[in-house]
C-alpha positions in Angstrom: -23.5 -46.1 58.3 -22.3 -46.7 54.7 -20.2 -49.7 54.0 -16.8 -49.7 52.3 -18.4 -50.6 49.0 -20.6 -47.5 49.2 -17.8 -45.0 49.8 -16.5 -43.0 46.8 -13.1 -44.1 45.4 -10.2 -41.8 45.5 -9.1 -40.2 42.2 -5.8 -41.1 40.7 -4.3 -37.7 41.8 -5.6 -38.2 45.3 -4.2 -41.7 45.4 -0.8 -40.5 44.0 -0.6 -37.7 46.6 -1.4 -40.1 49.4 1.2 -42.6 48.3 3.8 -39.9 48.1 2.9 -38.6 51.5 1.9 -35.2 50.2 -1.6 -35.4 51.7 -3.9 -37.8 53.4 -7.2 -39.1 51.9 -10.4 -37.8 53.3 -12.0 -40.2 55.8 -15.1 -40.7 53.6 -13.0 -41.7 50.6 -12.2 -45.3 49.9 -8.4 -45.9 50.0 -7.5 -48.2 47.1 -5.0 -51.0 47.9 -1.3 -50.2 47.4 0.1 -50.6 44.0 1.7 -54.0 43.6 5.4 -54.0 43.4 5.2 -56.1 40.1 3.1 -53.3 38.6 5.7 -50.7 39.6 8.5 -52.7 38.1 6.6 -53.3 34.9 5.8 -49.6 34.7 9.4 -48.5 35.2 10.5 -51.1 32.7 8.1 -49.7 30.1 9.3 -46.1 30.8 12.9 -47.2 30.4 12.0 -48.7 27.0 10.4 -45.4 25.9 13.4 -43.4 27.1 15.8 -45.8 25.4 13.9 -45.5 22.2 14.0 -41.7 22.4 17.8 -41.8 23.0 18.7 -44.4 20.4 16.2 -43.7 17.7 14.2 -40.5 17.8 16.8 -38.0 19.0 19.5 -39.1 16.6 16.9 -39.0 13.7 16.1 -35.4 14.6 19.7 -34.5 14.7 20.4 -36.2 11.4 17.5 -34.3 9.9 18.9 -31.0 11.2 22.3 -31.8 9.8 20.9 -32.8 6.4 18.9 -29.6 6.3 21.9 -27.5 7.2 24.0 -29.3 4.5 21.4 -28.7 1.9 21.1 -25.0 2.7 24.9 -24.7 2.5 24.9 -26.3 -0.9 22.1 -24.1 -2.1 23.8 -21.0 -0.9 27.1 -22.0 -2.5 25.3 -22.6 -5.8 23.6 -19.2 -5.5 26.9 -17.5 -4.9 28.5 -19.2 -7.9 25.6 -18.2 -10.1 25.6 -14.6 -8.9 29.3 -14.3 -9.4 29.0 -15.6 -12.9 26.1 -13.2 -13.7 28.0 -10.2 -12.3 31.2 -11.2 -14.2 29.2 -11.2 -17.5 27.4 -8.0 -16.7 30.6 -6.2 -15.8 32.7 -7.6 -18.7 34.9 -5.0 -20.5 33.9 -3.5 -23.8 36.4 -1.7 -26.0 36.4 1.3 -28.2 38.7 3.8 -29.8 38.8 7.6 -30.2 41.4 8.2 -33.0 41.0 12.0 -32.7 42.3 11.8 -29.1 45.7 10.4 -30.3 46.0 13.0 -33.1 45.2 15.9 -30.7 47.7 14.6 -28.1 50.4 14.3 -30.8 49.6 17.9 -31.8 50.2 19.0 -28.2 46.6 19.7 -27.1 46.1 17.3 -24.2 42.9 19.0 -23.0 41.3 18.6 -26.4 42.5 15.0 -26.6 40.9 14.2 -23.3 37.7 15.8 -24.3 37.7 13.8 -27.6 38.2 10.5 -25.7 35.5 11.5 -23.2 32.9 12.2 -25.9 33.6 8.9 -27.6 33.4 7.0 -24.3 30.1 8.7 -23.4 28.7 7.7 -26.8 29.8 4.1 -26.2 28.3 3.9 -22.7 25.0 5.4 -24.0 24.8 2.8 -26.9 25.7 0.0 -24.5 23.2 0.9 -21.9 20.4 1.3 -24.4 21.3 -2.1 -25.9 21.1 -3.7 -22.5 17.7 -2.2 -21.9 16.5 -3.5 -25.3 17.8 -7.0 -24.3 16.0 -6.9 -21.0 19.1 -7.0 -18.9 19.0 -3.4 -17.6 16.2 -1.1 -16.3 15.4 1.9 -18.5 14.7 4.0 -20.3 18.1 5.5 -20.7 17.7 9.2 -21.1 21.3 10.2 -21.6 24.8 9.6 -20.3 27.5 11.7 -18.6 31.2 11.0 -18.2 33.6 12.9 -16.0 37.3 12.4 -15.4 38.2 11.2 -12.0 39.3 14.0 -9.6 43.1 14.4 -9.7 43.5 12.3 -12.9 46.3 13.6 -15.0 48.5 12.5 -17.8 47.9 10.4 -20.9 46.1 7.7 -18.9 42.4 8.6 -18.5 39.9 7.3 -16.0 36.2 8.3 -16.3 33.2 7.8 -14.1 30.1 7.6 -16.3 26.4 7.4 -15.6 23.7 6.1 -17.9 20.8 8.3 -16.8 17.4 7.0 -16.0 15.9 9.8 -14.0 13.1 11.8 -15.7 13.4 15.6 -16.2 11.8 17.8 -13.5 9.5 20.8 -14.0 12.4 23.0 -15.3 13.6 20.3 -17.7 16.3 19.0 -15.5 16.2 16.0 -13.3 15.3 16.7 -9.6 18.0 14.1 -8.7 20.2 12.3 -11.2 19.9 8.6 -11.1 21.1 5.8 -13.3 23.5 2.9 -14.0 27.2 3.5 -13.2 30.0 2.7 -15.7 33.7 3.2 -15.5 36.2 3.9 -18.3 39.9 3.5 -18.6 41.7 4.7 -21.7 44.9 6.1 -23.2 45.3 9.4 -25.0 48.4 8.1 -26.8 46.4 5.7 -29.0 42.8 6.7 -28.2 41.9 3.2 -27.1 39.6 2.7 -24.0 37.6 0.1 -22.2 34.4 0.6 -20.4 32.6 -1.6 -17.8 29.2 -1.5 -16.1 29.8 -1.6 -12.4 27.6 -2.8 -9.5 27.9 -1.2 -6.1 28.6 -3.6 -3.3 25.3 -4.8 -1.9 24.1 -3.3 1.3 22.7 -4.9 4.4 19.7 -7.1 3.7 20.4 -7.1 -0.1 19.1 -10.1 -2.0 22.5 -10.8 -3.4 23.7 -12.0 0.0 26.8 -9.9 -0.1 28.1 -11.2 -3.5 30.3 -8.8 -5.4 32.8 -9.0 -8.2 35.6 -6.6 -8.9 35.5 -4.9 -12.4 38.0 -6.2 -15.0 41.5 -4.8 -14.9 41.0 -3.3 -18.4 38.6 -0.8 -16.9 40.6 0.1 -13.8 44.3 0.1 -14.8 
């Protein structure tokens, strides 16, 4: 019969299960002596030190890092919004022109001809402006033409136009399959022929890179 020294020793898991009363060791396995109370106390003390270090040092450091990252992201977003607003304000700044013929025709009593004269002058201004922006690299082109139409229901000496600097290419029949381009708005007066035009940017849609930033056109182009 094998002596105690010849019997296999229980594994750590077997010993742990036996000490907790989960199972009993096999009869042919050497049962190690109980763990000394001093060892248990020292082990618990070491565990307490680790837990205390986590609570007092590691976890606060992680939270501080998260807070710093969030603050940095807020600052970066605020800077982006300020920059985008400034860019849009410059892009949508009002330009001014005049159609002297419009005032003369209105004085002569021909309001329709006066409106047409101001519309032609505004269209030419929008076309030149859009092509200049393309040449400067601030607008996509090429600009193939421009259209200006008076807003529906617009009456009287104050004129409001919706214009489009056209970028779409002609289709097989010489006309664009779908008209696309850059929108502009115009506000002017037939009494003196003066008008202002502004490039406008539609409010960004969901998922747009501008993060929802938009700027209202100047009053000169909307009054």
